[in-house]
VOGU-3710 file (C-alpha; in Angstrom, 3 decimals, decimal comma):
1> mlqllcgagf> -13,746/28,982/2,998  -14,428/25,245/2,688  -12,493/22,749/4,730  -12,860/18,981/4,444  -11,642/16,977/7,401  -11,042/13,267/6,821  -9,967/10,677/9,342  -10,759/7,095/10,316  -13,622/6,788/7,848  -15,224/9,982/9,093
11> vaavveirma> -15,786/12,871/6,767  -16,934/16,204/8,088  -17,494/19,359/6,173  -17,067/22,661/7,862  -18,259/25,664/5,964  -17,455/29,130/7,117  -19,144/31,848/5,123  -18,649/35,359/6,318  -21,339/38,012/5,928  -23,960/35,522/4,725
21> gkgfrvrenh> -27,470/35,050/6,036  -28,512/32,056/8,106  -30,660/30,632/5,298  -27,751/30,711/2,891  -25,491/28,941/5,402  -28,133/26,250/5,996  -28,579/25,631/2,255  -24,821/25,569/1,683  -24,283/23,075/4,532  -27,068/20,847/3,196
31> rilltihalv> -25,598/20,974/-0,312  -22,150/20,009/0,951  -23,465/17,169/3,126  -25,516/15,757/0,234  -22,483/15,949/-2,058  -20,319/14,111/0,475  -23,051/11,494/0,990  -23,355/10,963/-2,767  -19,581/10,533/-3,162  -19,414/8,057/-0,272
41> misallacav> -22,406/6,177/-1,707  -20,851/5,917/-5,173  -17,486/4,788/-3,764  -19,085/2,163/-1,534  -21,265/0,842/-4,357  -18,224/0,512/-6,605  -16,430/-1,380/-3,834  -19,467/-3,646/-3,386  -19,603/-4,295/-7,124  -15,924/-5,290/-7,148
51> lnrrfsperf> -16,441/-7,566/-4,122  -19,537/-9,085/-5,714  -17,688/-9,798/-8,951  -14,589/-11,133/-7,168  -16,091/-13,388/-4,503  -19,507/-14,410/-5,810  -19,749/-13,898/-9,575  -22,525/-16,494/-9,873  -24,840/-14,385/-7,683  -25,588/-10,744/-8,428
61> wvqwvalgwa> -26,440/-9,108/-5,093  -24,989/-5,629/-5,439  -28,223/-4,229/-6,899  -29,950/-4,804/-3,543  -27,267/-2,785/-1,787  -27,696/-0,041/-4,405  -31,482/-0,060/-4,036  -31,322/0,222/-0,238  -28,731/2,963/-0,287  -30,660/4,871/-2,960
71> alfaahlwvf> -33,750/4,772/-0,744  -31,767/6,177/2,184  -30,231/8,849/-0,047  -33,702/9,836/-1,292  -34,892/10,130/2,325  -31,936/12,380/3,175  -32,576/14,427/0,055  -36,209/14,867/1,100  -35,267/15,937/4,656  -32,569/18,332/3,470
81> srgtlatmgr> -34,765/19,815/0,738  -37,539/20,513/3,250  -35,097/22,380/5,492  -33,598/24,187/2,538  -36,885/25,212/0,977  -38,133/26,407/4,357  -35,297/28,947/4,500  -35,828/30,309/0,983  -37,872/33,428/0,390  -38,263/34,256/4,061
91> rr> -38,860/37,950/4,685  -36,588/39,785/7,048
//
C-alpha cells in the first residue's frame, strides 16, 4: 500500500509492504523518494522558467537553477543507488 501525504510544501512517502524483505523495502523507498524528488524538481524548474520569462525576459537565468538542481539530483541518485545496490544479491 502506497500513501502520499502532502501538506505545507512537505511531501512524504510512506510505503508499507507486507511480507517483503528489508532489501526490497529499502529499494522501494529509494525509488519512491527519487520519483518525488524528480517531480518536485521538474515542477520547480517550470515555475522558475515562467518567472524568468515573466519578470526578466532579457536575461536567461533559469538554466543556472536547472544546472544546480541537476547536480544535487545526481548526488542523491548516487547516494540512493549505492544503498540500493548494497542490498541487492545479499545472501541470507
